[in-house]
C-alpha positions in Angstrom: -25.9 -5.2 44.1 -27.1 -8.3 45.0 -30.0 -8.5 42.8 -31.3 -4.9 44.0 -32.0 -2.8 39.9 -30.3 0.5 39.7 -33.2 2.8 39.2 -33.1 3.8 35.2 -32.6 7.5 36.3 -29.5 7.0 37.6 -28.3 3.8 35.5 -26.5 5.8 32.3 -24.7 7.7 35.5 -23.9 4.6 37.7 -23.0 2.0 35.6 -20.1 2.5 34.4 -19.2 2.8 38.2 -21.7 -0.6 38.4 -19.0 -2.3 35.1 -16.2 -2.4 37.5 -14.1 -4.5 38.7 -14.7 -3.4 42.1 -18.5 -3.8 41.6 -18.4 -7.4 40.9 -16.2 -8.2 43.8 -18.5 -6.3 45.9 -21.4 -8.1 44.1 -19.6 -11.8 45.2 -18.4 -11.1 48.0 -22.4 -9.5 49.4 -23.6 -13.2 48.0 -21.0 -14.8 49.4 -21.4 -13.2 53.5 -25.1 -14.1 53.7 -25.0 -17.6 52.0 -22.2 -17.8 54.6 -25.4 -16.7 57.2 -24.4 -13.5 58.1 -27.5 -10.7 58.3 -26.2 -8.3 56.5 -28.3 -4.7 56.6 -30.4 -3.2 55.0 -32.1 -6.1 52.6 -32.2 -7.1 49.5 -34.7 -4.7 47.5 -34.0 -1.9 50.1 -29.9 -1.1 49.4 -30.2 1.6 46.5 -34.0 3.0 48.3 -32.2 6.3 48.2 -31.9 6.3 43.9 -34.8 3.9 43.8 -36.8 7.8 45.8 -34.9 10.4 44.1 -34.3 10.3 40.6 -31.1 12.1 39.9 -33.4 14.2 37.3 -34.8 15.6 41.0 -32.2 15.6 43.2 -32.3 19.8 45.2 -30.8 18.7 48.2 -27.7 15.3 48.7 -27.3 14.2 53.1 -24.4 12.2 53.4 -24.4 9.5 55.7 -21.2 7.5 56.8 -22.5 3.8 56.1 -26.5 2.4 57.2 -27.2 1.2 61.0 -26.1 -2.4 62.4 -28.9 -2.8 64.7 -31.9 -5.4 63.5 -35.0 -3.5 61.5 -33.1 0.2 61.4 -31.5 0.3 58.0 -34.0 1.0 55.3 -31.3 2.5 52.8 -31.8 5.8 53.6 -29.5 7.7 56.0 -30.1 8.8 59.4 -33.6 7.5 58.7 -35.2 4.7 60.1 -38.7 2.4 59.5 -41.5 3.6 61.8 -42.2 1.9 64.6 -38.2 1.9 65.2 -36.8 3.9 68.2 -35.4 7.7 66.8 -31.8 7.1 66.6 -29.5 10.2 68.7 -28.3 11.6 64.9 -31.3 12.5 64.3 -33.2 13.6 67.2 -29.9 16.3 67.0 -31.4 16.9 63.5 -35.1 17.1 64.7 -33.7 20.0 67.7 -32.9 21.6 64.5 -35.0 21.5 62.6 -37.7 22.7 65.7 -34.6 25.8 66.2 -34.1 26.7 63.0 -37.9 26.4 61.5 -40.0 26.3 64.1 -41.3 23.0 63.1 -41.9 20.4 66.1 -40.1 16.9 66.5 -41.3 14.1 64.1 -42.1 10.7 67.0 -40.8 9.3 64.2 -38.0 8.6 62.0 -39.1 7.7 58.8 -37.3 10.2 56.3 -38.7 8.8 53.4 -41.3 12.5 53.0 -38.3 14.0 51.8 -36.8 11.8 49.3 -39.6 12.1 47.6 -39.0 15.8 47.5 -35.8 15.6 46.1 -33.5 15.1 49.4 -30.9 12.9 48.2 -30.3 10.5 51.5 -26.9 8.8 50.6 -25.0 6.7 52.6 -21.2 6.3 52.0 -21.4 2.5 51.9 -25.4 1.0 51.5 -24.8 -2.0 52.6 -23.0 -3.0 56.8 -22.4 -6.8 58.8 -25.2 -7.0 61.5 -23.8 -5.7 65.0 -20.0 -4.1 63.0 -20.5 -0.4 62.0 -18.3 0.3 59.3 -17.4 -3.2 57.9 -18.3 -3.0 54.5 -16.6 0.0 54.3 -12.9 0.0 51.2 -15.1 -2.6 49.1 -16.7 -1.4 46.0 -19.1 1.2 47.2 -17.1 4.7 47.6 -16.8 4.6 44.2 -20.9 3.6 43.4 -21.5 6.2 45.8 -18.7 8.9 45.0 -20.1 8.1 40.6 -23.7 9.4 42.3 -22.6 12.5 43.8 -20.5 13.2 41.0 -23.3 12.8 38.7 -25.3 15.1 40.5 -22.7 17.6 40.7 -22.4 17.5 37.1 -26.2 19.6 36.2 -26.6 22.5 36.1 -29.4 22.5 38.1 -28.8 24.4 41.2 -28.5 21.5 44.1 -27.3 22.3 47.8 -24.8 19.7 49.7 -25.1 19.3 53.3 -22.1 18.1 54.9 -22.6 16.8 58.2 -18.7 15.5 59.7 -15.4 15.1 58.1 -16.5 11.8 56.3 -19.2 13.5 54.3 -17.0 16.9 53.2 -13.9 14.0 52.4 -16.4 12.2 50.1 -17.5 16.0 48.3 -13.7 16.7 47.6 -13.1 13.8 45.6 -15.6 15.6 43.4 -14.3 17.6 40.8 -15.9 21.0 40.5 -18.1 20.8 43.0 -16.8 23.6 45.4 -17.4 26.2 42.0 -20.1 25.2 40.4 -23.8 26.5 40.5 -24.5 24.4 43.7 -24.3 26.2 47.7 -21.9 23.6 50.1 -23.2 23.6 53.3 -21.2 22.5 56.0 -21.0 21.6 59.9 -20.0 19.0 62.7 -21.8 15.5 62.6 -25.5 15.5 64.7 -24.1 12.7 66.8 -24.3 13.4 69.8 -20.5 13.6 70.4 -20.2 16.6 67.9 -23.3 18.1 67.3 -23.5 21.3 70.3 -19.7 21.4 68.8 -21.5 23.2 65.3 -24.1 21.1 64.0 -27.0 22.7 66.1 -27.2 26.8 65.4 -25.9 26.1 61.9 -29.4 26.6 60.0 -28.7 24.1 57.6 -32.7 24.0 56.3 -33.3 27.4 56.2 -30.8 28.4 54.3 -30.7 25.6 52.3 -34.7 26.7 51.1 -33.4 30.2 50.1 -30.9 28.8 48.0 -34.3 27.0 46.5 -36.2 29.3 46.7 -33.8 32.1 44.5 -33.1 29.2 42.1 -36.6 28.7 41.0 -36.3 24.9 42.8 -39.3 25.2 45.0 -38.6 25.1 49.1 -38.5 21.4 51.3 -40.8 20.7 53.3 -39.0 19.5 56.1 -41.7 17.8 58.3 -41.7 13.9 58.7 
């Protein structure tokens, strides 16, 4: 959107949503906001990064976020991820803690999750842009139809995929996808890794070892969760 090119592997699945009236309004809104001098994150060229790094036919795991980080330099198109050199956000700190507890992998010193994305982990936010300093500011403006279509496209494939649903927002989004719960996929749920909720069940959920065991059993190959 707003001059970000849709990756070829996702085009057929997402073109109807992108051609909708809501998507056209969203594109116009983003251009108008930028023309008015507002800072929008992530910058142009990075808004569809999750789809660029993880082609539809290579998705093994889906992790759903809410919207991009709203501080300068944080958002780069992958949920929970930040570029190298940016302080690791608290939720990702807890994700790293769970990976260490579950798999014995020491916490990374940076928060760039591109290594996961290139292995087939779709790190998709519900809304793909946000205004500087205003969390949730671009919700319900049209992104949801596009990202819902992306999740539905993954769920419709025959290849087994692991869906990691952390928090009520991710669970609610997945619930809108017809047939997801009854398909060939593994759906794992837990509280959000935010410091406010991680100790109520995210820490100790063992999603990462469960995901790898499932993928290996289905012949799809485990994810290397080191970054």
